C-alpha positions, 0 to 999 in steps of 0.5 A: 767934104763928105766921105773924107773919113771913109776915103782916109780909112780905105787908104790906110787899110790898102796901104798897110795891108798891101792886098793881104785879106788877113792883114786887112781884117786885122787892121779893121779890128784894130781901128774898131778897138781904137773907137773908129767904126769902119763900117759906119762911114760911107761916101755920104757921111758927114765928117767931123774934125774928131773923126779925121783926127782919130784916123790920122792918129791911127795912121801915124801909129801904123806908120802910114802916110795919108 
């Protein structure tokens, strides 16, 4: 399924930031530091199992249930 990683990233950011723009940007930076280039994923991006696992691990560490 294309775009699954993008959807997961969006959910993670939305749940963790709760609409706070500063926290949203902070989470984006933290994801980039973990090797997840947030802006490189689109709805048409091909999803790899590695990318999905990286986002799930990051969500688990942030305390967010995807």
